[in-house]
C-alpha positions, 0 to 999 in steps of 0.5 A: 310964578303964580297962575292966574286963575280962569273963569268959571264956566256960565253956560249951566242951568242947574247945580247940585251941591254935595257936602258934609255938614251944615255951613260947608256951603256958606263958608266955602262957597257961599258968595258964589252961590248967591252970585249964581242964584241972582242970576237965575240959576238953580242950586239944590243942596244935599248934606251928608249929616246934620252936624249933630256933633259940632256943638260942644255941650249940645247933645247930638239929639238936639243939635241935629234939628237945631243945625238943620233948621239953621241950614235951612234958613241960610239956604233961603238967605241964598236963595236955595230951596231944596235942601236934603239931609242924609242920615251919615253920622257927623264926624264919623262919615266913611268912605262907603259905597252907601254914601257914593249910592245916595249921592248918585242917586241924588245926581240922577234925581236933580239932573245938574249940569254943574256938581259943587263939593268941598275940599277933599284934599288932605289940608287947606292950602297947605296950612291946616289939616282937612278933617275926614269928613270933608275928605270922605265926602268930597271924594264920593261926590266926585266918584258919584258924578260917574257913578250917576252916569252908569245904568249898571252901577246902582240900578236898585235905585230905579232912576235913569242914569244922568251923564249930563254933568259937565263940571265938578267944582271944588271949593276951598281946594288948595289948588284952585284953577278957576274963580267965580267973580262975586259982585254985591254979594258980601252982605247977603253971604255974611247973612247967611253965614249968621244964621248958623248962630248956634255953631258960631256962638260955639266957635268963637268968642269974637262978635259974629258978624265980624267974624263971618265977614272977616272969614269971607273977606279973606278968602274972596280977597285971596282969590282976587289976588290971582284973578284980576284984583276982583273979589271972587271965589276960587274952585278947583274945576274938573271938566268932562274928558273931551277925548271920550264922545259917543253919539255926541255925549262926552264921557268921564271915563 
């Protein structure tokens, strides 16, 4: 029997999205981000790479700045103004302490209630193999939530620890547990995807708008089948361990 998805929590004000490439957020959770920012929630993006290896025929030194500009334009459509890029190599991001350190520092700087990331599992709903960049970045994001709260882990960044992350949500997971209902977000979500024009032109010969709308519509409808029939974005939600509380603060360990 298919288990219905639960409602995503709403009692948060700041979220930080940690992903691998430009357009990861738009495809995996764009309609949810727009719904949240429209409601007044603050969301910041940190991308591990600039996606410089993602356009065949366009050398990385040209593709990187191009995709960064497109990501910033896309973020603006979604109501997101804080966008940071790290310098990990697109397609070759490794499971490293350096990546965890940078993600932990971002969490300490932004002090979010919610961390958002992309599918860290081996596959996409059992249909296709997930790429290494997504798997590595998703896992590093989840690990960094714990790292950020421990003052003795990565103390060299000079930042105060942040234990305030109450949830970590994984978009595109083959094991969703929760969903965010999206109302009136589809057109802007499509517009946000369309800002990645250069990548879209290399990705498909189909009309860009038809491709983007079809992709988002299928995902929202699929989540809706388990969420009261409403268009939605599905997440696998990790919550803080309710059994580790000290001085009124719940801990992940």
